[in-house]
N, C-alpha and C positions, 0 to 999 in steps of 0.2 A: 504494500500499500504506499502511496505517495500522498502527501497532504499539501494542499495549497491554501494559505491563509489569505483571506480577502477582507480588507478593512472597509467597512461601510462608511463613506464620507459624503458630506454635502459638497456640492460643486461651487466654486467661486461665483459670487453674484446671487446665489440662491441659497443662503445658509439655513433658512428656516422653512424651506419647502421640500418635504421628503420626496416629492415626485422627481426632483432633479438629483437626488442622491444616488450613489452607486459606488462601484469599485474604481480606484484610480487607474490610470494607464499602466503604472508600474505593477499593480496587482494583477491587471489583465495579462500583462506580459509574463508574470510569474505563473499564472494559470496555464498559459500556452506552453511554457517550458515544462511544467509538470505533466501536461497531457502528452507532449512529445516524448518525454522520458518514460512515462508509463507505457506508451506504445512500444518503445524499444525494449523495455524490461518485461513486457507482457504482464503488467500488474494494473491495479486500479488507482483512481484518484479520488480522494475525499476532499471536499472543500469545506472550510469552516469560516464563519464570521461571527462577530459578537455585536450585539445590539438589540434594539426593539424589533417587534414583528415586521416593521417596514424594511428591515435589513434583509429579509428573505428574498427580495428582488435580486440581489447579487447572486444568491444561491441558485435561484431558478435560471438565471442567465448562464451560470457555470454548468448546470446540468444540461442545458440546451447545447453547450459546446462540447460535451463529452465526458464530464465528470460523472463518476459512478454513484457517489453518495454526497449528501450535503447536510451540514450540521450548523444550526444557529445556537449560539450560547446567549441566553437571555441575561444581559447585564445592562446597567444604566450607562447612557452615553458618557456621563461625567465621572464614571468610575475610575479608580486608580489603575494605572497601567499594569502594575504587578498583580493586582487582583484579577484583572481581565485575563492576563497571560496565564495565571494559575487555573482559572476556570476553563480556558481553551485547552490547556495541557491535560486536565482531568477528562474532558470530553473526548479528546483525540486518543488518549491512552486507553479509554474504555473500548475502543474499536481495534486495539492491537498496536503494536509498535511500528511506527512508520519507518520505511527505509530512507526516505528523503522528506524534507519539509521545504517548500518553496514559499517565499513571501516577497512582496514589493519593498521598496525602500522605507516605508513608514509602518509596515505591519509587523515589525519585529518586537 
């Protein structure tokens, strides 16, 4: 299993309108690299994001591009980074130990 972490972010100019939120271009690139690596290694890709139910949009988009499983960790947007990272690690670990984890420049 390969994991791609997708951070749900508001796009510039529309910070309070969830309709314009999504994954950053860097996270989209990380997903593409995860999908390519999974194809070469003959394994699956699990995508994970943290946030409110509106964040599921990035997961649906990832599933449409070829990800096998999608997981949303329900955390408040203004939560501490270490708490969010811990919650994501617990959810990912529940599905097995990933061989690789891909993320964009701000999803670490």
